[in-house]
Residue, then its C-alpha position, 0 to 999 in steps of 0.5 A: m494467472i492475473r496479467p497486467r494491462h501493460l508491461v513496462s520495460l524501464g531497466a534499473l530505475a531509481v524511483a522516489l515514491v513520495f506522495t504529497d497532497a492535502v489530506s482530510p481534516a479527520q487525519t493527523i499527519v506528521p510534518a512533510p516527509a523527505e524523499v524515499d528512493m526505491n529501486v524499480e526493476d522490470q524484466p520485459g515479458i515476465v509477469p510474476s505469479p502472485d503465488q511467488e510472492q507468498l509470505n512466510g513467518p510473522w508477515e504471512k496472511q492468517v486468521v487471528f484472534y482480534r477483539t474490537s468493537e468495529p463491525p465486520g468488514t472494517i480495515i484496521i491498520v496498526t503502524a507500529e505492528r506492521f499489520l493490517y487487520l480485516v475484521q471478520g466478527n466473532n473476535r477474529a480478523i484476517r491479518y496481513g503483513i504490511g510495509v508502512g511509512r518510515e519515520g516522518f511519513q507515518w500518520s493516523g486517522l479515519q478514511k474510507i476506500s474511495r476507489k479501487q484499481e487493478w494494476p494501477d498507473w503511477r503519475p508522480p505529483p508535481e512536487m516530486i517532479d520538481r525535486q527529481p526531474y529525471l523521474p518519468r511523468f507517467m508509469a503504466g501499470g505492470p510488474g515494474n510499477p511501485l504500486g503493484a497489482r492493486a491499489l485501494y485509494l484512501g479518501q481524497t488523499a494521495y495515500r493508498i493501500h497498494g501492492t509492491n514490486q519489492p516484497e522484501t520491504i514488508g514488515h519495514a517502515v520504508s514507504s512515503g505514507c502508503f501501506r504496501l502488501v505483497n501482490n498476492d495479499v493485496i489481490d486477496l484484500y482487494d477482492r474482499v472489500p468494496v468501495g466505501t469500506r471504513v479504514i482506521i489507521k492507528q500508530a499503536a494498538s492502544l490508540 
C-alpha cells in the first residue's frame, strides 16, 4: 500500500479549487473562470487503498485502438471525450477516464510535464485567497487533499494532471482547468511517464 507523507484532519471543509496563473503563449485559454466549490473530507488515520478507487465501465483504464501520428509516450487529452490517452504505438493507447474543466475552464494547447510530485501539497494562489479568505493557506499532501496521490505539472502553468479525493467526479466537467484521475490511475500514469513528456490538450478529437 502506498501511504502519503502526511495525514490531514480538516473535517468537512469546502474548498474552491481554482488555479489562476499565467500560461504559455502556446496555449489557447478561455476567459478567466469563476470559482468551483469542492468538498474535502478527511478521515483521520485512514489511508485509502488505490485498489478501492478502481473505475468500472467506460471510464475504466484500458488499452484501446488509437490512430495518431504522435510518437509513443505522448499524452493526448481530449476534453470533450473525458479521456486521457497515453500513446503506445502500433495504433494502440492506454486510455484513462478523467475529469475536466467545467464550462469556462476548458483550454487547449501543447505542454510538457515539467515536474512530478507524490502526494503533493496544495497552496491556494493569492487570487483565490482574496476571494475566499477562509481557505487554508497550506494543505499537506494526503487523502483529504484535492490533488490526490500524484501530480504531473504542465509546463509553467498552474495546471496539473493529478489525482482526486472525489472519484465520483471522473467523466464530468467540474474542475478549474486541471485534469483529474482516480488515485489508482494517476499512480499508474505517473509511473509510466517521465518529466519532459509531451502533452497535447484538445477540445475535441478532430482538432
